[in-house]
PAMAR-216704 format. One line per field, with one value per residue: residue number from 1; residue in three letters; x negated, y negated, z of N, C-alpha, C in turn. Coordinates in nm, 2 decimals. Example, Ala and Ser with C-alpha at 12.3 -4.5 7.8 and 13.67 -1.06 7.14 Angstrom:
REM PAMAR-216704
n c(1 2)
res c(ALA SER)
n.X c(-1.32 -1.28)
n.Y c(0.57 0.22)
n.Z c(0.78 0.71)
ca.X c(-1.23 -1.37)
ca.Y c(0.45 0.11)
ca.Z c(0.78 0.71)
c.X c(-1.32 -1.29)
c.Y c(0.33 0.00)
c.Z c(0.78 0.79)
//
This chain:
REM PAMAR-216704
n c(1 2 3 4 5 6 7 8 9 10 11 12 13 14 15 16 17 18 19 20 21 22 23 24 25 26 27 28 29 30 31 32 33 34 35 36 37 38 39 40 41 42 43 44 45 46 47 48 49 50 51 52 53 54 55 56 57 58 59 60 61 62 63 64 65 66 67 68 69 70 71 72 73 74 75 76 77 78 79 80 81 82 83 84 85 86 87 88 89 90 91 92 93 94 95 96 97 98 99 100 101 102 103 104 105 106 107 108 109 110 111 112 113 114 115 116 117 118 119 120 121 122 123 124 125 126 127 128 129 130 131 132 133 134 135 136 137 138 139 140 141 142 143 144 145 146 147 148 149 150 151 152 153 154 155 156 157 158 159 160 161 162 163 164 165 166 167 168 169 170 171 172 173 174 175 176 177 178 179 180 181 182 183 184 185 186 187 188 189 190 191 192 193 194 195 196 197 198 199 200 201 202 203 204 205 206 207 208 209 210 211 212 213 214 215 216 217 218 219 220 221 222 223 224 225 226 227 228 229 230 231 232 233 234)
res c(MET PRO ASN THR GLU GLU ILE LYS ALA PHE PHE GLU SER TRP GLU ILE TYR GLN LYS ILE ILE SER HIS ASN TYR MET MET HIS ARG GLU ILE GLU GLU ILE LEU ARG SER GLN PHE LYS GLU LEU LYS LEU ASP LYS PRO ALA ILE LEU GLU ILE GLY CYS GLY ASP SER HIS ILE ILE SER ARG ILE ALA PRO LEU VAL PRO ILE LYS SER TYR LEU GLY ILE ASP LEU SER HIS MET ALA LEU ASP PHE ALA LEU LYS ASN LEU GLN GLY LYS ILE PRO LYS ILE GLU LEU ARG GLN GLY GLU MET LEU GLU GLN VAL ALA LYS ILE GLU ASP ALA GLN PHE ASP LEU ILE ILE ALA GLY TYR THR ILE HIS HIS LEU ASP THR ASP LYS LYS THR ALA LEU LEU SER ASN LEU GLU THR LEU LEU SER PRO HIS GLY ALA LEU LEU ILE TYR ASP VAL LEU THR ARG GLU GLY GLU SER ASN ALA ALA HIS ILE LYS ARG SER LEU HIS LEU TYR GLU THR THR TRP THR LYS ILE ALA PRO GLU GLN ILE ALA SER LEU LYS THR HIS VAL GLN GLU ASN ASP LEU THR GLU SER TRP SER THR TRP GLN GLN ILE ALA THR GLN THR SER LEU PRO LYS GLN SER LEU LEU TYR THR ASP PRO ASN GLU VAL PHE GLY LEU MET ARG PHE GLN ARG)
n.X c(-12.01 -11.70 -11.52 -11.23 -10.98 -11.08 -11.05 -10.81 -10.68 -10.77 -10.65 -10.39 -10.38 -10.48 -10.27 -10.06 -10.23 -10.23 -9.96 -9.91 -10.10 -9.95 -9.70 -9.72 -9.74 -9.94 -10.04 -10.25 -10.22 -10.18 -10.40 -10.64 -10.57 -10.68 -10.90 -11.05 -11.02 -11.20 -11.42 -11.51 -11.47 -11.62 -11.83 -12.01 -12.20 -12.27 -12.29 -12.47 -12.32 -12.16 -11.95 -11.76 -11.64 -11.51 -11.38 -11.23 -11.28 -11.08 -11.01 -11.22 -11.31 -11.11 -11.15 -11.42 -11.45 -11.37 -11.53 -11.87 -12.11 -12.36 -12.46 -12.37 -12.31 -12.15 -12.00 -11.88 -11.67 -11.60 -11.72 -11.55 -11.41 -11.57 -11.66 -11.48 -11.46 -11.73 -11.67 -11.47 -11.64 -11.83 -11.98 -11.91 -12.01 -12.39 -12.60 -12.52 -12.47 -12.39 -12.28 -12.24 -12.12 -12.07 -11.96 -12.08 -12.34 -12.47 -12.47 -12.66 -12.88 -12.96 -13.21 -13.40 -13.25 -12.99 -12.67 -12.45 -12.17 -11.98 -11.76 -11.45 -11.24 -10.94 -11.07 -11.22 -11.06 -11.10 -11.28 -11.40 -11.36 -11.62 -11.76 -11.68 -11.82 -12.06 -12.11 -12.04 -12.25 -12.48 -12.38 -12.41 -12.72 -12.74 -12.65 -12.66 -12.81 -12.59 -12.36 -12.09 -11.86 -11.60 -11.32 -11.01 -10.73 -10.58 -10.38 -10.33 -10.04 -10.08 -10.16 -10.01 -10.02 -10.26 -10.06 -9.80 -9.82 -9.87 -9.63 -9.47 -9.56 -9.53 -9.26 -9.20 -9.30 -9.16 -8.94 -8.93 -9.09 -8.99 -9.08 -9.24 -9.24 -9.09 -9.25 -9.49 -9.51 -9.49 -9.72 -9.90 -9.81 -9.90 -10.19 -10.23 -10.16 -10.33 -10.58 -10.58 -10.72 -10.66 -10.67 -10.63 -10.63 -10.81 -10.91 -11.08 -11.20 -11.39 -11.50 -11.68 -11.84 -11.95 -12.19 -12.32 -12.16 -12.03 -11.82 -11.52 -11.23 -10.86 -10.76 -10.54 -10.20 -9.94 -9.59 -9.49 -9.66 -9.84 -10.06 -10.40 -10.64 -10.96 -11.23 -11.57 -11.87 -12.21)
n.Y c(-17.54 -17.33 -17.31 -17.43 -17.43 -17.24 -17.03 -17.05 -17.00 -16.73 -16.56 -16.57 -16.51 -16.22 -16.11 -16.09 -15.88 -15.68 -15.56 -15.53 -15.26 -15.09 -15.07 -14.96 -15.09 -15.14 -14.89 -14.75 -14.53 -14.28 -14.31 -14.35 -14.05 -13.92 -14.04 -13.92 -13.63 -13.61 -13.57 -13.35 -13.26 -13.35 -13.29 -13.37 -13.39 -13.55 -13.82 -14.16 -14.46 -14.76 -14.99 -15.21 -15.55 -15.47 -15.55 -15.49 -15.24 -15.03 -14.80 -14.62 -14.58 -14.42 -14.19 -14.12 -14.01 -13.72 -13.62 -13.59 -13.86 -14.01 -14.29 -14.64 -14.94 -15.23 -15.46 -15.79 -16.12 -16.23 -16.30 -16.23 -16.05 -15.87 -15.83 -15.69 -15.46 -15.33 -15.31 -15.09 -14.87 -14.81 -14.58 -14.35 -14.33 -14.31 -14.49 -14.81 -15.10 -15.46 -15.67 -16.01 -16.20 -16.33 -16.08 -16.00 -16.10 -16.04 -15.73 -15.80 -15.77 -15.58 -15.32 -15.09 -14.87 -14.59 -14.49 -14.18 -14.25 -14.51 -14.72 -14.98 -15.17 -15.34 -15.55 -15.63 -15.73 -15.98 -16.09 -16.23 -16.03 -16.03 -16.06 -15.86 -15.65 -15.71 -15.65 -15.37 -15.26 -15.35 -15.19 -14.93 -14.83 -14.82 -14.59 -14.24 -13.97 -13.75 -13.92 -14.11 -14.38 -14.53 -14.66 -14.86 -15.05 -15.37 -15.24 -15.32 -15.25 -15.05 -15.27 -15.51 -15.82 -16.02 -16.23 -16.13 -15.89 -15.99 -16.14 -15.95 -15.79 -15.99 -15.98 -15.72 -15.74 -15.95 -15.85 -15.61 -15.58 -15.61 -15.64 -15.89 -16.20 -16.44 -16.67 -16.59 -16.40 -16.59 -16.74 -16.53 -16.51 -16.77 -16.69 -16.45 -16.56 -16.74 -16.64 -16.34 -16.15 -15.92 -15.60 -15.32 -14.95 -14.89 -15.08 -15.11 -14.83 -14.89 -15.13 -14.98 -14.78 -14.94 -14.99 -14.72 -14.53 -14.30 -14.07 -14.07 -14.14 -14.17 -14.14 -14.18 -14.33 -14.53 -14.54 -14.77 -14.85 -15.07 -15.07 -14.85 -14.60 -14.50 -14.32 -14.34 -14.20 -14.09)
n.Z c(-3.73 -3.81 -4.08 -4.07 -4.27 -4.46 -4.28 -4.21 -4.49 -4.57 -4.35 -4.40 -4.68 -4.59 -4.44 -4.66 -4.79 -4.60 -4.60 -4.84 -4.86 -4.67 -4.75 -4.95 -5.21 -5.38 -5.47 -5.28 -5.14 -5.37 -5.51 -5.27 -5.24 -5.49 -5.53 -5.32 -5.39 -5.61 -5.48 -5.45 -5.69 -5.87 -5.73 -5.51 -5.29 -4.99 -5.08 -5.20 -5.19 -5.38 -5.38 -5.52 -5.46 -5.19 -4.99 -4.67 -4.69 -4.68 -4.79 -4.83 -4.52 -4.45 -4.58 -4.53 -4.27 -4.32 -4.56 -4.59 -4.64 -4.77 -4.75 -4.75 -4.97 -4.95 -5.15 -5.16 -5.18 -4.95 -4.64 -4.44 -4.47 -4.49 -4.21 -4.08 -4.25 -4.15 -3.91 -3.96 -4.05 -3.88 -3.70 -3.89 -4.12 -4.16 -4.28 -4.36 -4.55 -4.61 -4.83 -4.93 -5.11 -5.49 -5.69 -5.99 -5.94 -5.69 -5.75 -5.99 -5.82 -5.70 -5.65 -5.73 -5.63 -5.65 -5.70 -5.61 -5.67 -5.77 -5.67 -5.76 -5.68 -5.77 -5.86 -6.04 -6.28 -6.26 -6.41 -6.75 -7.06 -7.18 -6.95 -6.77 -6.95 -6.87 -6.64 -6.59 -6.76 -6.60 -6.36 -6.48 -6.51 -6.25 -6.19 -6.06 -6.20 -6.23 -6.16 -6.14 -6.26 -6.04 -6.11 -6.02 -6.08 -6.24 -6.51 -6.89 -7.09 -7.41 -7.63 -7.55 -7.43 -7.19 -7.11 -7.10 -6.91 -6.69 -6.68 -6.67 -6.45 -6.22 -6.20 -6.18 -5.90 -5.77 -5.73 -5.63 -5.40 -5.11 -4.88 -4.84 -4.78 -4.93 -4.95 -4.98 -5.18 -5.35 -5.33 -5.41 -5.68 -5.79 -5.77 -5.94 -6.18 -6.22 -6.21 -6.29 -6.55 -6.72 -6.89 -7.15 -7.16 -7.40 -7.44 -7.20 -7.26 -7.50 -7.37 -7.19 -7.37 -7.51 -7.28 -7.24 -7.11 -7.20 -7.15 -7.03 -6.86 -6.80 -6.47 -6.34 -6.37 -6.25 -6.21 -6.34 -6.50 -6.42 -6.27 -6.28 -6.27 -6.36 -6.45 -6.51 -6.68 -6.78)
ca.X c(-11.86 -11.63 -11.47 -11.07 -10.91 -11.09 -11.02 -10.61 -10.65 -10.84 -10.57 -10.28 -10.40 -10.48 -10.16 -10.01 -10.30 -10.20 -9.84 -9.92 -10.14 -9.88 -9.61 -9.82 -9.70 -10.00 -10.04 -10.32 -10.21 -10.25 -10.55 -10.69 -10.59 -10.76 -11.06 -11.10 -11.02 -11.31 -11.57 -11.51 -11.46 -11.78 -11.98 -12.08 -12.27 -12.34 -12.33 -12.51 -12.16 -12.19 -11.85 -11.77 -11.52 -11.45 -11.27 -11.19 -11.37 -10.97 -10.98 -11.37 -11.30 -11.01 -11.22 -11.53 -11.43 -11.35 -11.62 -11.98 -12.12 -12.51 -12.47 -12.26 -12.32 -12.03 -12.01 -11.75 -11.68 -11.56 -11.76 -11.45 -11.35 -11.69 -11.69 -11.35 -11.54 -11.79 -11.59 -11.36 -11.68 -11.93 -11.97 -11.86 -12.14 -12.50 -12.64 -12.39 -12.50 -12.30 -12.36 -12.15 -12.15 -12.02 -11.99 -12.21 -12.51 -12.52 -12.51 -12.83 -13.01 -12.99 -13.35 -13.48 -13.10 -12.95 -12.59 -12.39 -12.07 -11.97 -11.60 -11.43 -11.10 -10.85 -11.13 -11.27 -10.95 -11.13 -11.38 -11.31 -11.41 -11.81 -11.81 -11.64 -11.91 -12.21 -12.11 -12.06 -12.41 -12.60 -12.36 -12.45 -12.82 -12.74 -12.58 -12.78 -12.78 -12.46 -12.31 -11.96 -11.81 -11.49 -11.22 -10.85 -10.72 -10.43 -10.39 -10.20 -10.00 -10.16 -10.08 -10.01 -10.09 -10.25 -9.96 -9.71 -9.85 -9.83 -9.52 -9.40 -9.61 -9.48 -9.10 -9.18 -9.33 -9.08 -8.80 -8.98 -9.18 -8.94 -9.12 -9.31 -9.19 -9.10 -9.32 -9.61 -9.46 -9.52 -9.85 -9.95 -9.74 -10.03 -10.33 -10.18 -10.13 -10.44 -10.70 -10.59 -10.77 -10.62 -10.74 -10.57 -10.73 -10.82 -11.04 -11.19 -11.28 -11.47 -11.64 -11.76 -11.90 -12.07 -12.26 -12.35 -12.10 -11.92 -11.72 -11.42 -11.10 -10.81 -10.70 -10.41 -10.10 -9.83 -9.46 -9.43 -9.75 -9.93 -10.23 -10.51 -10.75 -11.07 -11.34 -11.67 -11.95 -12.32)
ca.Y c(-17.52 -17.24 -17.39 -17.37 -17.43 -17.14 -16.88 -17.01 -16.92 -16.61 -16.48 -16.58 -16.39 -16.07 -16.08 -16.06 -15.75 -15.54 -15.57 -15.46 -15.17 -15.06 -15.06 -14.86 -15.14 -15.13 -14.72 -14.70 -14.38 -14.20 -14.35 -14.27 -13.89 -13.92 -14.05 -13.81 -13.52 -13.64 -13.57 -13.19 -13.25 -13.41 -13.18 -13.52 -13.37 -13.66 -13.92 -14.27 -14.47 -14.84 -15.02 -15.37 -15.58 -15.38 -15.56 -15.44 -15.09 -14.94 -14.63 -14.56 -14.61 -14.33 -14.09 -14.08 -13.88 -13.62 -13.57 -13.68 -13.96 -14.02 -14.43 -14.71 -15.06 -15.29 -15.61 -15.89 -16.24 -16.28 -16.23 -16.21 -15.88 -15.75 -15.79 -15.60 -15.34 -15.30 -15.24 -14.99 -14.80 -14.81 -14.44 -14.27 -14.36 -14.31 -14.61 -14.91 -15.20 -15.50 -15.82 -16.12 -16.30 -16.30 -15.95 -15.97 -16.18 -15.91 -15.64 -15.78 -15.84 -15.43 -15.30 -14.95 -14.74 -14.52 -14.44 -14.07 -14.27 -14.66 -14.78 -15.13 -15.14 -15.44 -15.71 -15.68 -15.82 -16.14 -16.13 -16.18 -15.94 -16.05 -16.04 -15.71 -15.57 -15.73 -15.58 -15.24 -15.21 -15.32 -15.07 -14.81 -14.84 -14.80 -14.47 -14.14 -13.88 -13.69 -13.99 -14.17 -14.49 -14.53 -14.84 -14.88 -15.21 -15.39 -15.23 -15.34 -15.11 -15.06 -15.41 -15.59 -15.92 -16.08 -16.32 -16.02 -15.82 -16.04 -16.16 -15.84 -15.70 -16.03 -15.96 -15.63 -15.79 -16.05 -15.80 -15.46 -15.60 -15.72 -15.64 -15.98 -16.33 -16.54 -16.80 -16.53 -16.39 -16.74 -16.74 -16.42 -16.51 -16.82 -16.61 -16.39 -16.62 -16.83 -16.54 -16.22 -16.09 -15.82 -15.48 -15.20 -14.87 -14.90 -15.19 -15.05 -14.74 -14.95 -15.15 -14.85 -14.74 -15.02 -14.95 -14.60 -14.46 -14.23 -13.99 -14.16 -14.03 -14.24 -14.08 -14.24 -14.47 -14.57 -14.52 -14.89 -14.88 -15.21 -15.00 -14.75 -14.52 -14.48 -14.26 -14.33 -14.13 -14.08)
ca.Z c(-3.75 -3.85 -4.16 -4.03 -4.38 -4.50 -4.17 -4.22 -4.62 -4.55 -4.30 -4.47 -4.79 -4.55 -4.46 -4.72 -4.79 -4.50 -4.60 -4.94 -4.83 -4.56 -4.77 -5.07 -5.32 -5.54 -5.48 -5.23 -5.11 -5.44 -5.53 -5.23 -5.28 -5.61 -5.48 -5.27 -5.46 -5.66 -5.42 -5.47 -5.86 -5.92 -5.64 -5.46 -5.15 -4.91 -5.18 -5.20 -5.23 -5.40 -5.37 -5.56 -5.39 -5.10 -4.88 -4.52 -4.72 -4.61 -4.85 -4.77 -4.41 -4.40 -4.65 -4.46 -4.13 -4.45 -4.66 -4.53 -4.70 -4.69 -4.75 -4.82 -5.02 -4.99 -5.20 -5.13 -5.16 -4.79 -4.50 -4.28 -4.48 -4.47 -4.08 -4.07 -4.33 -4.07 -3.78 -4.01 -4.11 -3.77 -3.68 -3.99 -4.19 -4.11 -4.30 -4.37 -4.57 -4.66 -4.85 -4.95 -5.27 -5.64 -5.78 -6.08 -5.89 -5.62 -5.84 -6.05 -5.73 -5.66 -5.72 -5.69 -5.58 -5.75 -5.64 -5.71 -5.65 -5.77 -5.67 -5.80 -5.66 -5.78 -5.87 -6.20 -6.33 -6.25 -6.50 -6.89 -7.10 -7.19 -6.81 -6.75 -6.99 -6.83 -6.51 -6.64 -6.82 -6.47 -6.30 -6.55 -6.45 -6.11 -6.16 -6.09 -6.36 -6.24 -6.07 -6.15 -6.17 -6.04 -6.11 -5.99 -6.12 -6.32 -6.70 -6.92 -7.20 -7.55 -7.74 -7.48 -7.39 -7.05 -7.06 -7.06 -6.84 -6.59 -6.65 -6.64 -6.31 -6.14 -6.21 -6.03 -5.74 -5.69 -5.73 -5.54 -5.31 -5.07 -4.73 -4.85 -4.76 -5.10 -4.98 -4.98 -5.32 -5.45 -5.34 -5.52 -5.83 -5.84 -5.78 -6.05 -6.29 -6.24 -6.20 -6.36 -6.67 -6.76 -7.03 -7.16 -7.15 -7.50 -7.40 -7.11 -7.29 -7.56 -7.29 -7.13 -7.48 -7.49 -7.17 -7.22 -7.05 -7.29 -7.09 -6.99 -6.83 -6.74 -6.39 -6.27 -6.39 -6.16 -6.30 -6.39 -6.58 -6.36 -6.22 -6.31 -6.18 -6.46 -6.48 -6.64 -6.69 -6.87)
c.X c(-11.78 -11.54 -11.29 -10.99 -10.93 -11.09 -10.86 -10.59 -10.67 -10.70 -10.41 -10.27 -10.39 -10.36 -10.05 -10.05 -10.26 -10.05 -9.83 -9.96 -10.02 -9.74 -9.65 -9.79 -9.80 -10.09 -10.16 -10.36 -10.25 -10.40 -10.61 -10.68 -10.67 -10.89 -11.15 -11.13 -11.18 -11.42 -11.60 -11.52 -11.60 -11.89 -12.05 -12.10 -12.34 -12.37 -12.39 -12.38 -12.21 -12.03 -11.85 -11.61 -11.47 -11.37 -11.27 -11.25 -11.23 -11.00 -11.11 -11.37 -11.21 -11.06 -11.37 -11.53 -11.42 -11.45 -11.75 -12.02 -12.28 -12.51 -12.37 -12.30 -12.21 -12.06 -11.85 -11.77 -11.64 -11.60 -11.65 -11.41 -11.44 -11.69 -11.53 -11.38 -11.67 -11.73 -11.51 -11.47 -11.78 -11.89 -11.93 -11.95 -12.26 -12.59 -12.54 -12.51 -12.39 -12.38 -12.24 -12.17 -12.09 -12.03 -12.14 -12.34 -12.55 -12.53 -12.65 -12.88 -13.04 -13.12 -13.36 -13.37 -13.08 -12.79 -12.51 -12.26 -12.09 -11.84 -11.56 -11.30 -11.01 -10.95 -11.21 -11.19 -10.98 -11.20 -11.31 -11.40 -11.58 -11.83 -11.81 -11.76 -12.05 -12.24 -12.11 -12.18 -12.53 -12.53 -12.43 -12.61 -12.82 -12.70 -12.70 -12.71 -12.64 -12.34 -12.17 -11.93 -11.64 -11.38 -11.08 -10.87 -10.62 -10.48 -10.29 -10.17 -10.07 -10.04 -9.98 -10.05 -10.14 -10.13 -9.84 -9.70 -9.84 -9.74 -9.42 -9.44 -9.55 -9.33 -9.09 -9.23 -9.23 -8.92 -8.83 -9.01 -9.13 -8.99 -9.20 -9.24 -9.18 -9.22 -9.49 -9.62 -9.50 -9.63 -9.94 -9.91 -9.85 -10.14 -10.27 -10.22 -10.26 -10.59 -10.72 -10.63 -10.75 -10.67 -10.64 -10.69 -10.81 -10.95 -11.13 -11.26 -11.39 -11.58 -11.76 -11.85 -12.03 -12.21 -12.33 -12.29 -12.01 -11.85 -11.62 -11.29 -10.99 -10.70 -10.58 -10.34 -9.95 -9.73 -9.47 -9.55 -9.82 -10.06 -10.27 -10.63 -10.81 -11.14 -11.47 -11.80 -12.06 -12.27)
c.Y c(-17.48 -17.37 -17.34 -17.36 -17.26 -17.00 -16.87 -16.93 -16.73 -16.50 -16.46 -16.50 -16.25 -16.04 -16.02 -15.90 -15.62 -15.53 -15.46 -15.31 -15.07 -15.02 -14.99 -14.94 -15.12 -14.97 -14.70 -14.57 -14.29 -14.26 -14.31 -14.10 -13.84 -13.90 -13.93 -13.70 -13.54 -13.61 -13.44 -13.18 -13.25 -13.35 -13.31 -13.45 -13.50 -13.76 -14.10 -14.33 -14.66 -14.92 -15.16 -15.43 -15.48 -15.42 -15.53 -15.26 -14.97 -14.77 -14.57 -14.51 -14.45 -14.16 -14.03 -14.00 -13.75 -13.61 -13.65 -13.77 -14.02 -14.17 -14.52 -14.85 -15.10 -15.42 -15.66 -16.02 -16.25 -16.21 -16.21 -16.08 -15.82 -15.74 -15.72 -15.47 -15.28 -15.24 -15.14 -14.86 -14.74 -14.64 -14.33 -14.26 -14.38 -14.45 -14.68 -15.03 -15.31 -15.65 -15.85 -16.20 -16.25 -16.11 -15.92 -16.03 -16.10 -15.76 -15.66 -15.74 -15.71 -15.38 -15.18 -14.82 -14.70 -14.46 -14.30 -14.16 -14.43 -14.71 -14.91 -15.08 -15.30 -15.57 -15.71 -15.73 -15.95 -16.16 -16.15 -16.08 -15.90 -16.00 -15.90 -15.61 -15.59 -15.66 -15.42 -15.17 -15.28 -15.19 -14.91 -14.75 -14.84 -14.66 -14.36 -14.06 -13.83 -13.77 -14.05 -14.28 -14.52 -14.69 -14.80 -15.03 -15.22 -15.33 -15.30 -15.26 -15.19 -15.20 -15.50 -15.71 -15.94 -16.14 -16.25 -15.94 -15.91 -16.11 -16.04 -15.71 -15.85 -16.01 -15.81 -15.64 -15.88 -15.92 -15.66 -15.48 -15.65 -15.74 -15.80 -16.07 -16.37 -16.60 -16.73 -16.48 -16.50 -16.77 -16.66 -16.45 -16.65 -16.78 -16.53 -16.45 -16.70 -16.74 -16.45 -16.21 -15.99 -15.72 -15.34 -15.08 -14.82 -14.97 -15.17 -14.94 -14.81 -15.07 -15.04 -14.80 -14.83 -15.01 -14.84 -14.53 -14.37 -14.12 -14.08 -14.08 -14.17 -14.13 -14.04 -14.32 -14.42 -14.54 -14.65 -14.94 -14.99 -15.11 -14.89 -14.70 -14.47 -14.43 -14.30 -14.29 -14.12 -13.97)
c.Z c(-3.79 -3.98 -4.17 -4.14 -4.49 -4.44 -4.22 -4.33 -4.59 -4.46 -4.35 -4.60 -4.73 -4.50 -4.54 -4.80 -4.74 -4.55 -4.74 -4.94 -4.76 -4.59 -4.94 -5.23 -5.43 -5.53 -5.42 -5.20 -5.19 -5.46 -5.44 -5.21 -5.40 -5.60 -5.40 -5.33 -5.57 -5.62 -5.43 -5.62 -5.92 -5.83 -5.59 -5.31 -5.13 -5.00 -5.15 -5.25 -5.25 -5.40 -5.42 -5.50 -5.28 -5.01 -4.72 -4.56 -4.68 -4.67 -4.81 -4.61 -4.37 -4.50 -4.58 -4.34 -4.22 -4.48 -4.63 -4.64 -4.64 -4.66 -4.82 -4.83 -5.02 -5.01 -5.16 -5.14 -5.02 -4.69 -4.41 -4.34 -4.45 -4.27 -4.02 -4.12 -4.26 -3.95 -3.82 -4.02 -4.03 -3.73 -3.75 -4.12 -4.16 -4.18 -4.39 -4.42 -4.64 -4.69 -4.92 -5.04 -5.37 -5.68 -5.87 -6.07 -5.79 -5.68 -5.89 -5.95 -5.63 -5.73 -5.67 -5.57 -5.70 -5.67 -5.72 -5.71 -5.63 -5.81 -5.69 -5.80 -5.64 -5.75 -5.98 -6.30 -6.37 -6.34 -6.64 -6.90 -7.11 -7.01 -6.76 -6.84 -6.93 -6.71 -6.50 -6.69 -6.72 -6.38 -6.35 -6.53 -6.35 -6.06 -6.16 -6.18 -6.34 -6.21 -6.16 -6.15 -6.15 -6.06 -6.12 -6.01 -6.16 -6.41 -6.77 -7.05 -7.27 -7.61 -7.69 -7.40 -7.23 -7.01 -7.02 -6.97 -6.70 -6.57 -6.57 -6.53 -6.21 -6.10 -6.11 -5.91 -5.69 -5.68 -5.65 -5.42 -5.17 -4.94 -4.73 -4.89 -4.89 -5.07 -4.98 -5.10 -5.43 -5.45 -5.39 -5.63 -5.85 -5.87 -5.87 -6.12 -6.31 -6.26 -6.27 -6.50 -6.73 -6.88 -7.03 -7.17 -7.26 -7.50 -7.32 -7.18 -7.40 -7.48 -7.23 -7.24 -7.51 -7.40 -7.16 -7.14 -7.13 -7.29 -7.00 -6.97 -6.76 -6.63 -6.34 -6.36 -6.29 -6.26 -6.38 -6.46 -6.57 -6.35 -6.25 -6.21 -6.29 -6.42 -6.54 -6.59 -6.79 -7.00)
//
């Protein structure tokens, strides 16, 4: 029997997610443009891609018709999100695999595979620093020799605490995300307060250095310094 409460909760959060994307509140358009440019800059020819926390694979599904992709492995907690991902990707990428589960566990299960591009969007900030380090260590072993790890996520300012970042970002959401209903903002606020464990760019650099990814670039930060896109390479 389907879990009706799970389905209800999913579609309530899914509606918020769709509004965030359609109104570009979390800079998905800018991130998509930069990700697309990375295919050329990194000289990726029909890359194998791994995406952590892929959701409905929104960005890759938009890039795939423009840039040939050899294969795609997406990982997400939500099996319903993965159903949307499959619909979005079918016919655009020849080899598609989707795995449902917790990101650390699923990444650890990947064997005998290398990826030219690994992407993680708005998901790793749910892990503490030690688990972020463990995840990046596992991802580093899955990168092809000239591959890159691209992470777009919430970022604290240098010297800013996680609590201060949450307070600042929530103020931004409450005052500028006007197309999202007050009760949805309240739900988002609870999620952020209970789950967000943000890091600064310098902390991300330290984590990456510990995991043999010495080439590090901050490719983008939004004008409010809430979101960022980072690239890590061997």
